[in-house]
Biopython code that builds the backbone (N, CA, C, O; Angstrom):
import numpy as np
from Bio.PDB.StructureBuilder import StructureBuilder

atoms = [
    (1, "MET", "N", (24.084, 29.380, 116.948)),
    (1, "MET", "CA", (24.079, 29.458, 118.402)),
    (1, "MET", "C", (25.283, 30.295, 118.857)),
    (1, "MET", "O", (26.387, 30.162, 118.329)),
    (2, "THR", "N", (25.046, 31.135, 119.821)),
    (2, "THR", "CA", (26.125, 31.976, 120.334)),
    (2, "THR", "C", (26.608, 31.435, 121.681)),
    (2, "THR", "O", (25.821, 31.023, 122.534)),
    (3, "ASP", "N", (27.896, 31.453, 121.831)),
    (3, "ASP", "CA", (28.462, 31.059, 123.122)),
    (3, "ASP", "C", (28.369, 32.237, 124.080)),
    (3, "ASP", "O", (28.569, 33.387, 123.688)),
    (4, "THR", "N", (28.074, 31.949, 125.299)),
    (4, "THR", "CA", (28.042, 32.999, 126.315)),
    (4, "THR", "C", (29.126, 32.742, 127.332)),
    (4, "THR", "O", (29.486, 31.602, 127.623)),
    (5, "VAL", "N", (29.623, 33.811, 127.853)),
    (5, "VAL", "CA", (30.673, 33.721, 128.866)),
    (5, "VAL", "C", (30.196, 34.492, 130.087)),
    (5, "VAL", "O", (29.809, 35.657, 129.993)),
    (6, "ASP", "N", (30.227, 33.834, 131.218)),
    (6, "ASP", "CA", (29.873, 34.513, 132.461)),
    (6, "ASP", "C", (31.094, 35.293, 132.941)),
    (6, "ASP", "O", (32.173, 34.732, 133.131)),
    (7, "VAL", "N", (30.904, 36.573, 133.129)),
    (7, "VAL", "CA", (31.983, 37.434, 133.611)),
    (7, "VAL", "C", (31.633, 37.862, 135.027)),
    (7, "VAL", "O", (30.554, 38.395, 135.288)),
    (8, "GLN", "N", (32.560, 37.618, 135.925)),
    (8, "GLN", "CA", (32.353, 38.021, 137.308)),
    (8, "GLN", "C", (32.444, 39.531, 137.419)),
    (8, "GLN", "O", (33.369, 40.146, 136.889)),
    (9, "ALA", "N", (31.494, 40.120, 138.101)),
    (9, "ALA", "CA", (31.539, 41.573, 138.333)),
    (9, "ALA", "C", (32.676, 41.881, 139.294)),
    (9, "ALA", "O", (32.842, 41.215, 140.316)),
    (10, "THR", "N", (33.441, 42.881, 138.956)),
    (10, "THR", "CA", (34.528, 43.309, 139.823)),
    (10, "THR", "C", (33.939, 44.165, 140.938)),
    (10, "THR", "O", (33.266, 45.161, 140.669)),
    (11, "PRO", "N", (34.189, 43.782, 142.195)),
    (11, "PRO", "CA", (33.643, 44.597, 143.294)),
    (11, "PRO", "C", (34.214, 46.006, 143.253)),
    (11, "PRO", "O", (35.400, 46.206, 142.993)),
    (12, "VAL", "N", (33.364, 46.960, 143.509)),
    (12, "VAL", "CA", (33.788, 48.355, 143.498)),
    (12, "VAL", "C", (33.940, 48.822, 144.943)),
    (12, "VAL", "O", (33.017, 48.701, 145.748)),
    (13, "ASP", "N", (35.102, 49.351, 145.255)),
    (13, "ASP", "CA", (35.341, 49.887, 146.581)),
    (13, "ASP", "C", (34.821, 51.317, 146.601)),
    (13, "ASP", "O", (35.271, 52.141, 145.804)),
    (14, "PRO", "N", (33.881, 51.634, 147.493)),
    (14, "PRO", "CA", (33.328, 52.990, 147.515)),
    (14, "PRO", "C", (34.373, 54.067, 147.831)),
    (14, "PRO", "O", (34.129, 55.250, 147.590)),
    (15, "LEU", "N", (35.504, 53.679, 148.354)),
    (15, "LEU", "CA", (36.554, 54.651, 148.664)),
    (15, "LEU", "C", (37.429, 54.976, 147.448)),
    (15, "LEU", "O", (38.199, 55.936, 147.478)),
    (16, "ASP", "N", (37.312, 54.182, 146.384)),
    (16, "ASP", "CA", (38.192, 54.367, 145.224)),
    (16, "ASP", "C", (38.164, 55.782, 144.660)),
    (16, "ASP", "O", (39.203, 56.293, 144.241)),
    (17, "ASP", "N", (37.012, 56.420, 144.640)),
    (17, "ASP", "CA", (36.903, 57.747, 144.033)),
    (17, "ASP", "C", (36.948, 58.884, 145.045)),
    (17, "ASP", "O", (36.786, 60.047, 144.676)),
    (18, "LYS", "N", (37.164, 58.565, 146.303)),
    (18, "LYS", "CA", (37.234, 59.604, 147.330)),
    (18, "LYS", "C", (38.596, 60.286, 147.293)),
    (18, "LYS", "O", (39.596, 59.676, 146.917)),
    (19, "ILE", "N", (38.623, 61.538, 147.683)),
    (19, "ILE", "CA", (39.857, 62.317, 147.719)),
    (19, "ILE", "C", (40.363, 62.360, 149.158)),
    (19, "ILE", "O", (39.618, 62.696, 150.078)),
    (20, "MET", "N", (41.629, 62.020, 149.339)),
    (20, "MET", "CA", (42.272, 62.103, 150.644)),
    (20, "MET", "C", (43.161, 63.338, 150.646)),
    (20, "MET", "O", (43.785, 63.667, 149.637)),
    (21, "THR", "N", (43.215, 64.015, 151.776)),
    (21, "THR", "CA", (44.064, 65.190, 151.912)),
    (21, "THR", "C", (45.236, 64.830, 152.828)),
    (21, "THR", "O", (45.044, 64.395, 153.964)),
    (22, "LEU", "N", (46.434, 65.020, 152.318)),
    (22, "LEU", "CA", (47.641, 64.758, 153.090)),
    (22, "LEU", "C", (48.416, 66.052, 153.231)),
    (22, "LEU", "O", (48.491, 66.846, 152.293)),
    (23, "GLN", "N", (48.996, 66.265, 154.411)),
    (23, "GLN", "CA", (49.808, 67.449, 154.632)),
    (23, "GLN", "C", (51.192, 67.025, 155.107)),
    (23, "GLN", "O", (51.348, 66.340, 156.117)),
    (24, "PHE", "N", (52.189, 67.458, 154.343)),
    (24, "PHE", "CA", (53.574, 67.184, 154.687)),
    (24, "PHE", "C", (54.379, 68.467, 154.500)),
    (24, "PHE", "O", (54.044, 69.312, 153.670)),
    (25, "SER", "N", (55.427, 68.594, 155.274)),
    (25, "SER", "CA", (56.334, 69.733, 155.080)),
    (25, "SER", "C", (57.104, 69.519, 153.780)),
    (25, "SER", "O", (57.153, 68.411, 153.246)),
    (26, "VAL", "N", (57.697, 70.587, 153.288)),
    (26, "VAL", "CA", (58.515, 70.486, 152.076)),
    (26, "VAL", "C", (59.649, 69.498, 152.301)),
    (26, "VAL", "O", (59.983, 68.715, 151.411)),
    (27, "LYS", "N", (60.234, 69.531, 153.475)),
    (27, "LYS", "CA", (61.320, 68.598, 153.803)),
    (27, "LYS", "C", (60.827, 67.162, 153.706)),
    (27, "LYS", "O", (61.504, 66.307, 153.135)),
    (28, "ASP", "N", (59.638, 66.892, 154.270)),
    (28, "ASP", "CA", (59.080, 65.536, 154.216)),
    (28, "ASP", "C", (58.774, 65.115, 152.778)),
    (28, "ASP", "O", (59.053, 63.983, 152.385)),
    (29, "ILE", "N", (58.202, 66.031, 151.999)),
    (29, "ILE", "CA", (57.885, 65.718, 150.600)),
    (29, "ILE", "C", (59.160, 65.403, 149.823)),
    (29, "ILE", "O", (59.188, 64.459, 149.033)),
    (30, "ASN", "N", (60.201, 66.179, 150.041)),
    (30, "ASN", "CA", (61.477, 65.883, 149.373)),
    (30, "ASN", "C", (62.000, 64.513, 149.771)),
    (30, "ASN", "O", (62.530, 63.782, 148.935)),
    (31, "GLY", "N", (61.855, 64.162, 151.038)),
    (31, "GLY", "CA", (62.273, 62.835, 151.501)),
    (31, "GLY", "C", (61.450, 61.727, 150.852)),
    (31, "GLY", "O", (61.992, 60.684, 150.485)),
    (32, "ILE", "N", (60.146, 61.948, 150.709)),
    (32, "ILE", "CA", (59.270, 60.961, 150.064)),
    (32, "ILE", "C", (59.663, 60.806, 148.598)),
    (32, "ILE", "O", (59.772, 59.686, 148.098)),
    (33, "ILE", "N", (59.875, 61.923, 147.910)),
    (33, "ILE", "CA", (60.265, 61.870, 146.505)),
    (33, "ILE", "C", (61.596, 61.139, 146.337)),
    (33, "ILE", "O", (61.746, 60.315, 145.434)),
    (34, "ASN", "N", (62.547, 61.437, 147.196)),
    (34, "ASN", "CA", (63.845, 60.752, 147.129)),
    (34, "ASN", "C", (63.685, 59.252, 147.372)),
    (34, "ASN", "O", (64.330, 58.441, 146.707)),
    (35, "ALA", "N", (62.830, 58.886, 148.321)),
    (35, "ALA", "CA", (62.605, 57.476, 148.617)),
    (35, "ALA", "C", (61.962, 56.762, 147.437)),
    (35, "ALA", "O", (62.298, 55.616, 147.135)),
    (36, "LEU", "N", (61.030, 57.450, 146.766)),
    (36, "LEU", "CA", (60.368, 56.841, 145.600)),
    (36, "LEU", "C", (61.301, 56.749, 144.397)),
    (36, "LEU", "O", (61.186, 55.828, 143.588)),
    (37, "ASN", "N", (62.211, 57.689, 144.278)),
    (37, "ASN", "CA", (63.167, 57.670, 143.159)),
    (37, "ASN", "C", (64.239, 56.600, 143.310)),
    (37, "ASN", "O", (64.778, 56.112, 142.317)),
    (38, "MET", "N", (64.547, 56.236, 144.552)),
    (38, "MET", "CA", (65.599, 55.248, 144.799)),
    (38, "MET", "C", (65.127, 54.219, 145.821)),
    (38, "MET", "O", (65.710, 54.117, 146.900)),
    (39, "PRO", "N", (64.080, 53.454, 145.501)),
    (39, "PRO", "CA", (63.521, 52.535, 146.507)),
    (39, "PRO", "C", (64.503, 51.480, 146.992)),
    (39, "PRO", "O", (64.418, 51.052, 148.143)),
    (40, "ASN", "N", (65.427, 51.052, 146.151)),
    (40, "ASN", "CA", (66.394, 50.025, 146.565)),
    (40, "ASN", "C", (67.458, 50.569, 147.497)),
    (40, "ASN", "O", (68.151, 49.805, 148.170)),
    (41, "GLN", "N", (67.594, 51.901, 147.541)),
    (41, "GLN", "CA", (68.613, 52.502, 148.392)),
    (41, "GLN", "C", (68.013, 53.160, 149.631)),
    (41, "GLN", "O", (68.738, 53.720, 150.453)),
    (42, "THR", "N", (66.687, 53.092, 149.767)),
    (42, "THR", "CA", (66.024, 53.726, 150.902)),
    (42, "THR", "C", (65.898, 52.723, 152.036)),
    (42, "THR", "O", (65.403, 51.615, 151.828)),
    (43, "PRO", "N", (66.341, 53.098, 153.238)),
    (43, "PRO", "CA", (66.221, 52.187, 154.372)),
    (43, "PRO", "C", (64.753, 51.814, 154.631)),
    (43, "PRO", "O", (63.856, 52.650, 154.519)),
    (44, "VAL", "N", (64.537, 50.562, 154.974)),
    (44, "VAL", "CA", (63.189, 50.059, 155.222)),
    (44, "VAL", "C", (62.499, 50.860, 156.315)),
    (44, "VAL", "O", (61.289, 51.078, 156.256)),
    (45, "VAL", "N", (63.246, 51.292, 157.295)),
    (45, "VAL", "CA", (62.658, 52.064, 158.398)),
    (45, "VAL", "C", (62.074, 53.378, 157.873)),
    (45, "VAL", "O", (60.992, 53.785, 158.294)),
    (46, "LEU", "N", (62.775, 54.035, 156.966)),
    (46, "LEU", "CA", (62.282, 55.286, 156.392)),
    (46, "LEU", "C", (61.006, 55.033, 155.596)),
    (46, "LEU", "O", (60.042, 55.789, 155.714)),
    (47, "LEU", "N", (60.995, 53.981, 154.791)),
    (47, "LEU", "CA", (59.794, 53.641, 154.026)),
    (47, "LEU", "C", (58.626, 53.328, 154.956)),
    (47, "LEU", "O", (57.494, 53.740, 154.702)),
    (48, "ALA", "N", (58.905, 52.605, 156.024)),
    (48, "ALA", "CA", (57.848, 52.268, 156.995)),
    (48, "ALA", "C", (57.302, 53.529, 157.651)),
    (48, "ALA", "O", (56.100, 53.628, 157.896)),
    (49, "ASN", "N", (58.173, 54.495, 157.938)),
    (49, "ASN", "CA", (57.724, 55.756, 158.542)),
    (49, "ASN", "C", (56.856, 56.562, 157.581)),
    (49, "ASN", "O", (55.876, 57.180, 157.995)),
    (50, "ILE", "N", (57.216, 56.555, 156.303)),
    (50, "ILE", "CA", (56.424, 57.265, 155.298)),
    (50, "ILE", "C", (55.041, 56.625, 155.189)),
    (50, "ILE", "O", (54.029, 57.324, 155.186)),
    (51, "ILE", "N", (55.002, 55.307, 155.100)),
    (51, "ILE", "CA", (53.725, 54.582, 155.005)),
    (51, "ILE", "C", (52.875, 54.851, 156.243)),
    (51, "ILE", "O", (51.673, 55.093, 156.128)),
    (52, "ALA", "N", (53.482, 54.812, 157.413)),
    (52, "ALA", "CA", (52.752, 55.058, 158.662)),
    (52, "ALA", "C", (52.187, 56.476, 158.690)),
    (52, "ALA", "O", (51.058, 56.680, 159.135)),
    (53, "ALA", "N", (52.954, 57.455, 158.222)),
    (53, "ALA", "CA", (52.483, 58.853, 158.210)),
    (53, "ALA", "C", (51.273, 58.994, 157.291)),
    (53, "ALA", "O", (50.309, 59.682, 157.627)),
    (54, "ILE", "N", (51.326, 58.344, 156.141)),
    (54, "ILE", "CA", (50.186, 58.388, 155.212)),
    (54, "ILE", "C", (48.976, 57.697, 155.832)),
    (54, "ILE", "O", (47.868, 58.233, 155.792)),
    (55, "GLN", "N", (49.178, 56.522, 156.401)),
    (55, "GLN", "CA", (48.078, 55.794, 157.041)),
    (55, "GLN", "C", (47.468, 56.595, 158.190)),
    (55, "GLN", "O", (46.248, 56.616, 158.352)),
    (56, "ASN", "N", (48.305, 57.250, 158.984)),
    (56, "ASN", "CA", (47.806, 58.030, 160.123)),
    (56, "ASN", "C", (46.956, 59.213, 159.673)),
    (56, "ASN", "O", (45.993, 59.584, 160.345)),
    (57, "GLN", "N", (47.312, 59.803, 158.537)),
    (57, "GLN", "CA", (46.525, 60.933, 158.038)),
    (57, "GLN", "C", (45.247, 60.466, 157.333)),
    (57, "GLN", "O", (44.231, 61.160, 157.364)),
    (58, "CYS", "N", (45.297, 59.315, 156.711)),
    (58, "CYS", "CA", (44.129, 58.815, 155.968)),
    (58, "CYS", "C", (43.098, 58.139, 156.872)),
    (58, "CYS", "O", (41.901, 58.201, 156.589)),
    (59, "ALA", "N", (43.532, 57.505, 157.937)),
    (59, "ALA", "CA", (42.620, 56.724, 158.781)),
    (59, "ALA", "C", (41.405, 57.521, 159.260)),
    (59, "ALA", "O", (40.281, 57.044, 159.108)),
    (60, "PRO", "N", (41.584, 58.721, 159.836)),
    (60, "PRO", "CA", (40.406, 59.451, 160.283)),
    (60, "PRO", "C", (39.506, 59.894, 159.126)),
    (60, "PRO", "O", (38.289, 59.993, 159.287)),
    (61, "GLN", "N", (40.098, 60.158, 157.973)),
    (61, "GLN", "CA", (39.307, 60.546, 156.812)),
    (61, "GLN", "C", (38.460, 59.376, 156.307)),
    (61, "GLN", "O", (37.300, 59.552, 155.934)),
    (62, "ILE", "N", (39.052, 58.188, 156.300)),
    (62, "ILE", "CA", (38.326, 56.984, 155.884)),
    (62, "ILE", "C", (37.219, 56.679, 156.870)),
    (62, "ILE", "O", (36.109, 56.318, 156.478)),
    (63, "GLU", "N", (37.520, 56.824, 158.157)),
    (63, "GLU", "CA", (36.504, 56.588, 159.180)),
    (63, "GLU", "C", (35.321, 57.537, 158.999)),
    (63, "GLU", "O", (34.168, 57.124, 159.121)),
    (64, "ALA", "N", (35.605, 58.800, 158.711)),
    (64, "ALA", "CA", (34.539, 59.789, 158.503)),
    (64, "ALA", "C", (33.695, 59.430, 157.286)),
    (64, "ALA", "O", (32.470, 59.553, 157.319)),
    (65, "ILE", "N", (34.344, 58.987, 156.216)),
    (65, "ILE", "CA", (33.608, 58.579, 155.014)),
    (65, "ILE", "C", (32.728, 57.379, 155.320)),
    (65, "ILE", "O", (31.563, 57.341, 154.923)),
    (66, "ASN", "N", (33.284, 56.392, 156.028)),
    (66, "ASN", "CA", (32.516, 55.204, 156.381)),
    (66, "ASN", "C", (31.327, 55.559, 157.278)),
    (66, "ASN", "O", (30.230, 55.032, 157.093)),
    (67, "ASN", "N", (31.542, 56.445, 158.238)),
    (67, "ASN", "CA", (30.466, 56.865, 159.122)),
    (67, "ASN", "C", (29.384, 57.605, 158.345)),
    (67, "ASN", "O", (28.193, 57.431, 158.607)),
    (68, "GLU", "N", (29.800, 58.427, 157.392)),
    (68, "GLU", "CA", (28.859, 59.179, 156.559)),
    (68, "GLU", "C", (28.002, 58.237, 155.717)),
    (68, "GLU", "O", (26.795, 58.433, 155.580)),
    (69, "SER", "N", (28.641, 57.214, 155.157)),
    (69, "SER", "CA", (27.906, 56.280, 154.304)),
    (69, "SER", "C", (26.943, 55.419, 155.136)),
    (69, "SER", "O", (25.903, 54.991, 154.638)),
    (70, "GLN", "N", (27.293, 55.170, 156.397)),
    (70, "GLN", "CA", (26.410, 54.383, 157.257)),
    (70, "GLN", "C", (25.173, 55.172, 157.656)),
    (70, "GLN", "O", (24.091, 54.603, 157.794)),
    (71, "THR", "N", (25.326, 56.481, 157.842)),
    (71, "THR", "CA", (24.175, 57.296, 158.248)),
    (71, "THR", "C", (23.242, 57.583, 157.079)),
    (71, "THR", "O", (22.057, 57.852, 157.275)),
    (72, "THR", "N", (23.787, 57.523, 155.840)),
    (72, "THR", "CA", (22.941, 57.770, 154.673)),
    (72, "THR", "C", (22.367, 56.481, 154.107)),
    (72, "THR", "O", (21.505, 56.514, 153.229)),
    (73, "ALA", "N", (22.834, 55.363, 154.598)),
    (73, "ALA", "CA", (22.349, 54.063, 154.061)),
    (73, "ALA", "C", (21.085, 53.615, 154.746)),
    (73, "ALA", "O", (20.549, 52.556, 154.421)),
]
sb = StructureBuilder()
sb.init_structure("model")
sb.init_model(0)
sb.init_chain("A")
sb.init_seg("    ")
for serial, (resi, resn, name, xyz) in enumerate(atoms, 1):
    if name == "N":
        sb.init_residue(resn, " ", resi, " ")
    sb.init_atom(name, np.array(xyz, "f"), 0.0, 1.0, " ", f" {name:<3s}", serial, name[0])
structure = sb.get_structure()
């Protein structure tokens, strides 16, 4: 007799394989790289601003993807 194990399927987020386009100036990219290299020395406000900038650029792209998937479903 073989034992069986029920494995829960991991939900797949349809956005996982989508490509997001972000645009930052060289100055901003250098600031992001510096923040990532020294997270313990980066002010929380700067990190929050970086996260907000990424979220602001991604939000309309995610909305467009969601709208596209709703019209094709």
